Phi, psi and omega in degrees: 000133188287153176255132180289129172283165172299323176294316183300341184271002181228170180245356178195155177245126173252095196249139176289162180250283191295117185090353177240319169247337184218158165229102181069245182254013181241138179285154172276118182315134176080351185292318180295316178303318185295315178300320183298311181293328181301330173065032183240157169303142179233133168244126181272098187261111185235144172272359177283117182257009187269357176227146175287166176305318181296315183288322177299313180298316176299315177304312184292317177304319179300332184264004174107002181267145176268097191224136174249153178304326181287351174267000180257132174233114182261158173296336175289325171299319181295322177302316182290323172301314180293329177309323179296345173284349190237330177224162183284153174306140176087001177295158176280130186228130176261124178257119173261088189176204185281155176304326181292335175291319177298318183296319179297319182293323177291321174298334177279355173097021183247155183269107185269127174251167192242357187213147179295336183289346178277006180057054181296153182270341182204164176236126170256136181230133178212169183289138167214133183282350183259002182298137183243170176298327179302320180296314179295326177297318176300311178302317178298315178300317178296311186299319184295342174285352179096007182282158181305140180228113184247116176265132178304318176200174172231037177294122181283336179229159180233116182288127175234173175299337183264355186122194183278136179235163179305130174259185183302321184301327176294324178286323175298325186288330175296314180288328176298319177294327183276343184236350181059040180238157172244130182281158162276133185257130186264319184282187173304137017273010175303134181285340184296320181295326178283328177286328173296317180298317177298314183299328184300328179242021172067028185275138166243358176228052186284157169245128177269138181232127179196176183244001185241127174295324188273356178229289184302309189285316182297324178293325171295316178298318179297322179281352181076030187243145178289153184224139171258119171262127177251157188256045181247007178229247196275304190257159189224192191288323174304317179300321181302320182305321182261014179291130172301157180300333179277005178227032179258121177285162178281317192233151176225127179212159182296326185193192187283357175296344176297340176305324183270000177272166178308147187299329176273357195296319188247022182277129179286314185298334183265018180291157181298146178292141168242168179264145178181156179233153180251125176219127180057038173080010181240132177274119179261114184284147172200154175073036183278118178300145183295334187276350177282118177219165167058224190284338172302313179293318178302311178308312183296321182293314184295315182301319183287323176295321179292323179294329180265355178058051177233157180239358180240135186235134179240146179222130178274139179093141179293329181295314177291321177300321179295318181296322180292321174302319180288342177278353181088017182250133175259116182235166173276000000 
């Protein structure tokens, strides 16, 4: 009898980019092949608003992915759609971000202005590597007047081939501090961008794939969609131990190769039972089977910690502590 793979259990993949498929200008090894073998419709859902859908698709093709612009959904696109809930068509909009974001706003029917002196009716903010203090200053002046402020995303960091760099969330934090305002957030973890991505390909059983608990996974939970967390980007096994319920993935795997594995192989809630007791908010492990190692052990420990609603784990004996360290878990 054939075994259903993780990919076969779903009808579309809603996949993050930075930290999941790519790191800056480099592809994550094996990611393109894994998507190709899955044989499912893919929507590339990215919080990176510094590239247009056309440029994003071209960049992915250069890195070995088979991607069309209509398969890309950026947080900038979501922000322009959300803008319509706050201002009328033709309104003046100040964009604190990349030129491609300004182009999307114009295509959406808005009058893009470059200065707070032009009395914009709203502010859009997205990541741009060319952003200057002067750009932030114009946004600050407009936001302090009380106009709607929509941020494409609030990712504090951006994974690159050199390591983690400041993301749009870090720049949003600067304007938040300068204005005492909170933006409306368009991209993940907002559920709307993932639901729109699923609707684009007519999916009723999508799988969200990402590397960040606070965007990809939280967005999936908010949208009521199962999520696969991969360990190629920002968050890891120890972060999962302390993850709040609204940031808990369904599956945990090292990378996208899990799509070809049996559907239940990397499912966290179905991890093998472990023995343990809780004392003073700490889970003390006991009775860990010798055959449990690596991510299988990590999933089991995480599942047990979630069931007991604890984020700290203790293990007696150097042998078990060593096995947990090998599983990517730092314990007492």
